C-alpha positions as YAML, in Angstrom:
chain: A
units: angstrom
residues:
- id: 1
  name: MET
  ca: [14.62, 12.57, -13.18]
- id: 2
  name: GLU
  ca: [12.10, 13.76, -10.60]
- id: 3
  name: LYS
  ca: [8.62, 12.31, -10.97]
- id: 4
  name: GLU
  ca: [5.47, 14.40, -11.12]
- id: 5
  name: PHE
  ca: [2.27, 13.20, -9.48]
- id: 6
  name: VAL
  ca: [-1.41, 14.05, -9.54]
- id: 7
  name: VAL
  ca: [-3.79, 13.21, -6.69]
- id: 8
  name: ILE
  ca: [-7.49, 13.36, -7.54]
- id: 9
  name: GLY
  ca: [-9.77, 13.50, -4.50]
- id: 10
  name: LEU
  ca: [-8.63, 15.27, -1.35]
- id: 11
  name: GLY
  ca: [-10.43, 13.34, 1.36]
- id: 12
  name: ARG
  ca: [-8.49, 11.71, 4.20]
- id: 13
  name: PHE
  ca: [-6.81, 9.16, 1.91]
- id: 14
  name: GLY
  ca: [-5.94, 11.49, -0.95]
- id: 15
  name: GLY
  ca: [-5.00, 14.30, 1.40]
- id: 16
  name: SER
  ca: [-2.55, 12.11, 3.29]
- id: 17
  name: ILE
  ca: [-0.89, 11.13, 0.01]
- id: 18
  name: VAL
  ca: [-0.48, 14.80, -0.96]
- id: 19
  name: ARG
  ca: [1.09, 15.58, 2.42]
- id: 20
  name: GLU
  ca: [3.52, 12.66, 2.21]
- id: 21
  name: LEU
  ca: [4.56, 13.44, -1.38]
- id: 22
  name: ASN
  ca: [5.14, 17.03, -0.33]
- id: 23
  name: ALA
  ca: [7.27, 15.83, 2.59]
- id: 24
  name: LEU
  ca: [9.32, 13.80, 0.08]
- id: 25
  name: ASP
  ca: [9.86, 16.98, -2.00]
- id: 26
  name: MET
  ca: [7.87, 15.60, -4.93]
- id: 27
  name: ASP
  ca: [5.94, 17.75, -7.39]
- id: 28
  name: VAL
  ca: [2.25, 17.04, -6.90]
- id: 29
  name: MET
  ca: [-0.91, 18.50, -8.36]
- id: 30
  name: ALA
  ca: [-3.93, 18.16, -6.05]
- id: 31
  name: ILE
  ca: [-7.40, 18.12, -7.63]
- id: 32
  name: ASP
  ca: [-10.86, 18.10, -6.11]
- id: 33
  name: THR
  ca: [-14.32, 19.42, -6.96]
- id: 34
  name: SER
  ca: [-14.53, 21.05, -3.51]
- id: 35
  name: GLU
  ca: [-13.16, 24.58, -3.30]
- id: 36
  name: ALA
  ca: [-12.71, 24.23, 0.46]
- id: 37
  name: ARG
  ca: [-10.57, 21.11, 0.12]
- id: 38
  name: VAL
  ca: [-8.49, 22.61, -2.67]
- id: 39
  name: ASN
  ca: [-7.87, 25.72, -0.57]
- id: 40
  name: GLU
  ca: [-6.76, 23.48, 2.31]
- id: 41
  name: TYR
  ca: [-3.99, 22.02, 0.16]
- id: 42
  name: ALA
  ca: [-3.07, 25.17, -1.76]
- id: 43
  name: ASP
  ca: [0.06, 25.69, 0.35]
- id: 44
  name: ILE
  ca: [0.97, 22.00, 0.49]
- id: 45
  name: ALA
  ca: [0.68, 20.80, -3.11]
- id: 46
  name: THR
  ca: [2.77, 22.22, -5.94]
- id: 47
  name: HIS
  ca: [-0.52, 23.08, -7.66]
- id: 48
  name: ALA
  ca: [-4.06, 22.80, -6.27]
- id: 49
  name: VAL
  ca: [-6.92, 22.85, -8.76]
- id: 50
  name: ILE
  ca: [-10.72, 22.85, -8.54]
- id: 51
  name: ALA
  ca: [-11.82, 20.56, -11.35]
- id: 52
  name: ASP
  ca: [-14.32, 17.90, -12.43]
- id: 53
  name: THR
  ca: [-12.13, 15.01, -13.56]
- id: 54
  name: THR
  ca: [-15.04, 13.19, -15.20]
- id: 55
  name: ASP
  ca: [-14.78, 15.84, -17.95]
- id: 56
  name: GLU
  ca: [-12.21, 14.74, -20.52]
- id: 57
  name: THR
  ca: [-11.76, 18.30, -21.79]
- id: 58
  name: VAL
  ca: [-10.81, 19.47, -18.31]
- id: 59
  name: LEU
  ca: [-8.19, 16.74, -17.91]
- id: 60
  name: LYS
  ca: [-6.72, 17.54, -21.31]
- id: 61
  name: SER
  ca: [-6.48, 21.24, -20.40]
- id: 62
  name: LEU
  ca: [-4.51, 20.27, -17.26]
- id: 63
  name: GLY
  ca: [-1.97, 18.38, -19.39]
- id: 64
  name: ILE
  ca: [-2.71, 15.25, -17.40]
- id: 65
  name: ARG
  ca: [-0.95, 12.88, -19.80]
- id: 66
  name: ASN
  ca: [2.37, 14.61, -19.06]
- id: 67
  name: PHE
  ca: [2.38, 13.44, -15.44]
- id: 68
  name: ASP
  ca: [4.19, 10.24, -14.45]
- id: 69
  name: HIS
  ca: [1.62, 8.90, -12.01]
- id: 70
  name: VAL
  ca: [-1.98, 9.78, -11.21]
- id: 71
  name: ILE
  ca: [-3.66, 8.59, -8.00]
- id: 72
  name: VAL
  ca: [-7.46, 8.45, -8.13]
- id: 73
  name: ALA
  ca: [-8.42, 8.82, -4.47]
- id: 74
  name: ILE
  ca: [-12.07, 9.73, -5.01]
- id: 75
  name: GLY
  ca: [-14.12, 8.62, -2.00]
- id: 76
  name: GLU
  ca: [-17.79, 7.68, -2.06]
- id: 77
  name: ASN
  ca: [-18.57, 8.56, -5.68]
- id: 78
  name: ILE
  ca: [-17.79, 5.24, -7.37]
- id: 79
  name: GLN
  ca: [-19.13, 6.42, -10.73]
- id: 80
  name: ALA
  ca: [-16.76, 9.42, -10.73]
- id: 81
  name: SER
  ca: [-13.86, 7.15, -9.73]
- id: 82
  name: ILE
  ca: [-14.52, 4.73, -12.60]
- id: 83
  name: LEU
  ca: [-15.10, 7.41, -15.21]
- id: 84
  name: THR
  ca: [-12.01, 9.36, -14.15]
- id: 85
  name: THR
  ca: [-9.84, 6.22, -14.31]
- id: 86
  name: LEU
  ca: [-11.21, 5.33, -17.74]
- id: 87
  name: ILE
  ca: [-10.50, 8.80, -19.14]
- id: 88
  name: LEU
  ca: [-6.99, 8.85, -17.69]
- id: 89
  name: LYS
  ca: [-6.08, 5.59, -19.40]
- id: 90
  name: ASP
  ca: [-7.71, 6.70, -22.66]
- id: 91
  name: LEU
  ca: [-5.60, 9.85, -22.55]
- id: 92
  name: GLY
  ca: [-2.44, 7.75, -22.21]
- id: 93
  name: VAL
  ca: [-1.44, 8.37, -18.58]
- id: 94
  name: LYS
  ca: [1.51, 6.08, -17.87]
- id: 95
  name: LYS
  ca: [0.51, 4.88, -14.43]
- id: 96
  name: VAL
  ca: [-2.82, 5.10, -12.62]
- id: 97
  name: THR
  ca: [-3.38, 3.99, -9.04]
- id: 98
  name: ALA
  ca: [-7.04, 3.90, -8.01]
- id: 99
  name: LYS
  ca: [-8.72, 3.52, -4.64]
- id: 100
  name: ALA
  ca: [-11.46, 0.87, -4.48]
- id: 101
  name: GLN
  ca: [-14.45, 1.03, -2.14]
- id: 102
  name: ASN
  ca: [-15.25, -2.68, -2.44]
- id: 103
  name: ASP
  ca: [-14.31, -5.83, -4.39]
- id: 104
  name: TYR
  ca: [-16.76, -5.10, -7.23]
- id: 105
  name: HIS
  ca: [-15.37, -1.60, -7.62]
- id: 106
  name: ALA
  ca: [-11.85, -3.08, -7.67]
- id: 107
  name: LYS
  ca: [-12.75, -5.52, -10.45]
- id: 108
  name: VAL
  ca: [-14.17, -2.73, -12.60]
- id: 109
  name: LEU
  ca: [-11.11, -0.52, -12.03]
- id: 110
  name: SER
  ca: [-8.81, -3.38, -13.03]
- id: 111
  name: LYS
  ca: [-10.84, -4.17, -16.16]
- id: 112
  name: ILE
  ca: [-10.72, -0.57, -17.40]
- id: 113
  name: GLY
  ca: [-6.97, -0.40, -17.04]
- id: 114
  name: ALA
  ca: [-5.99, 0.85, -13.57]
- id: 115
  name: ASP
  ca: [-2.37, -0.20, -13.06]
- id: 116
  name: ILE
  ca: [-2.68, -0.52, -9.27]
- id: 117
  name: VAL
  ca: [-5.88, -0.90, -7.25]
- id: 118
  name: VAL
  ca: [-5.71, -0.29, -3.51]
- id: 119
  name: HIS
  ca: [-8.19, -1.10, -0.73]
- id: 120
  name: PRO
  ca: [-7.06, 1.15, 2.16]
- id: 121
  name: GLU
  ca: [-9.96, 0.41, 4.52]
- id: 122
  name: ARG
  ca: [-9.86, -3.36, 3.93]
- id: 123
  name: ASP
  ca: [-6.07, -3.54, 4.16]
- id: 124
  name: MET
  ca: [-6.01, -1.56, 7.40]
- id: 125
  name: GLY
  ca: [-8.70, -3.83, 8.78]
- id: 126
  name: ARG
  ca: [-6.56, -6.89, 8.04]
- id: 127
  name: ARG
  ca: [-3.49, -5.31, 9.63]
- id: 128
  name: ILE
  ca: [-5.39, -4.47, 12.79]
- id: 129
  name: ALA
  ca: [-6.95, -7.95, 12.97]
- id: 130
  name: HIS
  ca: [-3.54, -9.63, 12.81]
- id: 131
  name: ASN
  ca: [-2.07, -7.19, 15.32]
- id: 132
  name: VAL
  ca: [-4.81, -7.69, 17.91]
- id: 133
  name: ALA
  ca: [-5.02, -11.47, 17.39]
- id: 134
  name: SER
  ca: [-1.42, -11.96, 18.43]
- id: 135
  name: ALA
  ca: [0.92, -9.80, 20.49]
- id: 136
  name: SER
  ca: [3.82, -11.21, 18.44]
- id: 137
  name: VAL
  ca: [2.52, -9.89, 15.11]
- id: 138
  name: LEU
  ca: [3.86, -6.34, 14.87]
- id: 139
  name: ASP
  ca: [2.83, -5.44, 11.33]
- id: 140
  name: TYR
  ca: [1.05, -6.95, 8.34]
- id: 141
  name: LEU
  ca: [1.31, -5.65, 4.78]
- id: 142
  name: GLU
  ca: [-0.76, -7.06, 1.94]
- id: 143
  name: LEU
  ca: [1.15, -7.46, -1.34]
- id: 144
  name: SER
  ca: [-1.68, -8.98, -3.38]
- id: 145
  name: ASP
  ca: [-4.98, -10.77, -2.83]
- id: 146
  name: GLU
  ca: [-3.08, -13.86, -1.63]
- id: 147
  name: HIS
  ca: [0.41, -12.82, -0.50]
- id: 148
  name: SER
  ca: [1.61, -10.60, 2.34]
- id: 149
  name: ILE
  ca: [4.62, -9.51, 4.38]
- id: 150
  name: VAL
  ca: [4.44, -9.90, 8.14]
- id: 151
  name: GLU
  ca: [6.67, -8.73, 11.00]
- id: 152
  name: ILE
  ca: [6.77, -11.23, 13.85]
- id: 153
  name: GLN
  ca: [8.47, -10.94, 17.24]
- id: 154
  name: ALA
  ca: [10.56, -14.07, 17.76]
- id: 155
  name: GLY
  ca: [8.87, -16.13, 20.46]
- id: 156
  name: ALA
  ca: [10.15, -19.00, 22.58]
- id: 157
  name: GLN
  ca: [9.75, -21.58, 19.81]
- id: 158
  name: LEU
  ca: [11.89, -19.54, 17.43]
- id: 159
  name: ARG
  ca: [14.63, -18.19, 19.68]
- id: 160
  name: ASN
  ca: [18.03, -19.90, 19.96]
- id: 161
  name: ASN
  ca: [17.53, -21.74, 16.69]
- id: 162
  name: THR
  ca: [19.18, -21.04, 13.36]
- id: 163
  name: ILE
  ca: [17.05, -20.32, 10.29]
- id: 164
  name: LEU
  ca: [18.30, -23.62, 8.86]
- id: 165
  name: GLU
  ca: [17.21, -25.56, 11.96]
- id: 166
  name: LEU
  ca: [13.72, -24.05, 11.91]
- id: 167
  name: ASP
  ca: [13.36, -24.78, 8.18]
- id: 168
  name: ILE
  ca: [10.35, -22.47, 8.02]
- id: 169
  name: ARG
  ca: [10.39, -22.45, 4.22]
- id: 170
  name: ALA
  ca: [9.98, -26.23, 3.97]
- id: 171
  name: ASN
  ca: [7.52, -26.52, 6.85]
- id: 172
  name: TYR
  ca: [5.35, -23.47, 6.14]
- id: 173
  name: GLY
  ca: [6.24, -22.17, 2.67]
- id: 174
  name: LEU
  ca: [7.40, -18.84, 4.13]
- id: 175
  name: ASN
  ca: [10.63, -16.97, 3.48]
- id: 176
  name: ILE
  ca: [12.49, -14.92, 6.09]
- id: 177
  name: ILE
  ca: [13.59, -11.95, 4.01]
- id: 178
  name: ALA
  ca: [15.12, -9.90, 6.83]
- id: 179
  name: ILE
  ca: [15.82, -9.83, 10.56]
- id: 180
  name: LYS
  ca: [15.53, -6.68, 12.67]
- id: 181
  name: ARG
  ca: [17.88, -6.67, 15.64]
- id: 182
  name: GLY
  ca: [17.71, -3.41, 17.53]
- id: 183
  name: LYS
  ca: [18.44, -0.67, 14.99]
- id: 184
  name: GLU
  ca: [20.11, -3.05, 12.54]
- id: 185
  name: ILE
  ca: [18.37, -4.90, 9.70]
- id: 186
  name: THR
  ca: [19.94, -7.94, 8.07]
- id: 187
  name: VAL
  ca: [18.50, -8.52, 4.59]
- id: 188
  name: SER
  ca: [18.56, -12.08, 3.18]
- id: 189
  name: PRO
  ca: [20.05, -13.47, 6.41]
- id: 190
  name: ASP
  ca: [22.45, -16.40, 6.34]
- id: 191
  name: PRO
  ca: [20.71, -19.78, 6.97]
- id: 192
  name: ASN
  ca: [23.09, -20.31, 9.91]
- id: 193
  name: GLU
  ca: [22.00, -17.03, 11.54]
- id: 194
  name: MET
  ca: [20.87, -17.66, 15.12]
- id: 195
  name: ILE
  ca: [17.54, -16.08, 16.08]
- id: 196
  name: LEU
  ca: [17.95, -14.21, 19.36]
- id: 197
  name: ASP
  ca: [15.66, -12.80, 22.02]
- id: 198
  name: GLY
  ca: [14.19, -9.50, 20.77]
- id: 199
  name: ASP
  ca: [14.66, -10.31, 17.09]
- id: 200
  name: ILE
  ca: [11.89, -9.35, 14.67]
- id: 201
  name: LEU
  ca: [11.46, -11.62, 11.65]
- id: 202
  name: ILE
  ca: [10.23, -10.10, 8.41]
- id: 203
  name: MET
  ca: [8.56, -12.87, 6.43]
- id: 204
  name: ILE
  ca: [6.83, -13.15, 3.09]
- id: 205
  name: GLY
  ca: [4.42, -15.78, 1.84]
- id: 206
  name: HIS
  ca: [0.91, -16.89, 0.99]
- id: 207
  name: ASP
  ca: [-1.77, -15.65, 3.40]
- id: 208
  name: LYS
  ca: [-2.86, -19.21, 4.23]
- id: 209
  name: ASP
  ca: [0.71, -20.16, 5.15]
- id: 210
  name: ILE
  ca: [1.13, -17.02, 7.27]
- id: 211
  name: ASN
  ca: [-2.12, -17.79, 9.13]
- id: 212
  name: ARG
  ca: [-1.02, -21.41, 9.68]
- id: 213
  name: PHE
  ca: [2.36, -20.26, 10.99]
- id: 214
  name: GLU
  ca: [0.75, -17.73, 13.34]
- id: 215
  name: LYS
  ca: [-1.61, -20.36, 14.80]
- id: 216
  name: LYS
  ca: [1.05, -23.06, 15.16]
- id: 217
  name: ILE
  ca: [4.16, -21.16, 16.19]
- id: 218
  name: VAL
  ca: [3.39, -17.58, 17.15]
- id: 219
  name: ASN
  ca: [0.32, -18.05, 19.30]
- id: 220
  name: GLU
  ca: [1.46, -21.15, 21.20]
...
């Protein structure tokens, strides 16, 4: 069954979510207090509504509890973000994803029931830092406060060895979950798979172990 989404807050972050959901042919209601922003997305979202989501009556009138997933993408107004999230959970919305401005904001959102809390600015900062620190690190995706997925170009120390010979799991606590080779991706590769020139390793693990691996293997 097709899911229905609501995006509250149509700044750069919320607006990009609306555009992507639309591209995926998903039903999405876009909400903002700004008439100009709502008009901008009137032809992109399934429904675009000017509304104050800190008003419980307004959310009830929109039938908000009938939607599968609500994304609270409110920008600078932390109070509005918190109050909106609280009302959504009180009204019984199944899943709420909320954007956090800082760690304190994230803690409050989690305590009041947000199912997923995202830090887009912080996460992008971490990705860029890893990318610029090493030419071999192609991408970096945070899974939680302590675990991430990283894409690493196989360097000289990794090439022409099998996964078993490198024993990265035992030595660094990291798991190679896939290998990209040209246009092909091998998921859960065989331990006897030889790592070749041009291979990209997709690895998962604790941030400390990833950092240790980058310093010891990737950057040498």
